[in-house]
N, C-alpha and C positions, 0 to 999 in steps of 0.2 A: 664666639659663642659671648655669653654674657660674662664680666668679671666676678671673681667671686668674692666675697664680702662679707667679711663677721661681722656679725649684727651682734656688734656691745655697743652701749654709747660710749660715744669720746667724753677724753677728760675735762674738756669745756666745757659741757656738757655735764655731766656728774657734779665739778664746781662752782658753776652758776645753779644747780637745782638745790644742792646744801646752802649756798649763799643764798639764795630765796627763798630758801626754810628755815636760815637766823633772821632774817628779816623779815615782820608779816609787814602784807601787803589785801590792799584792798582790793574790792570783788573783777574791778577794771585792770588791775594790773597783772593781774592772775586772770585771768581770760587769754589778756598782753603776751605773757607769760604762757600759756598753753600755746596762741596761734605759731610766737617766735619757735615753737619747739618743732609740732608741726611741720615747718614751713622745715623746719631742719631735717630732719625724721623725711620728706616728702628728695629731699635733694638725692637722700644715699639712696632710691631705686631703681633701678637698672630694668629699662625692656626690654621683650624677649626677643629673640632675632625672630626674621620670617619663618626660618626652618625650626629652633624650637616653639614658637607659638603653633604650625601645622602641628609637628610632635604630640604636641600637649594636647593639641584638641584632640589626634584621635585614639589619647589614651584615655581620654574621658569617654569620648561617645563608644568605647571596646567595654570600658567599666558599664557606664549607661547599657548599654545592651546586655551585658552579661549580669545584672546586675534583676532586668526586666526579666532574665528569662527565671533566674532561682524564684523571681516574687510570684511568678507564673504560673510555675513548678507547683509550691508550695498550695496557691492558693488550689489552682486540680486539683493536690493530693488531699489538703483537708474540706472539701467542697465533698467529694468521694466520700471520704471518711466518717462525714457530717451526715451526708443522707445515706448510708450504708445504713449507720448507727442508728440515725432515729430515722426515718425516712421508710418508704418501699424499694431502693433502693434505684425508683428512675433520674436519677439527676445525671446523667450523661444518655438517658436513651428513653 
């Protein structure tokens, strides 16, 4: 299983951000700081194992199929209701 890491900023990052805020930097220095912070955050990313990936994919596919069924049912029901109220009732026949 993937290791679990609490998503909290490290003390180094917080101190660095406070120090950088105190010093007014130019636009290029701010971009460089942003890129360094992005790289530090990307180092914390943990890729899922094959088993987790298959499990997550299955959950997503089941959820999508269920949502498709709900939307289809609502569409069919509202179509029938609108046809019955405003039309001649021949929406499905």
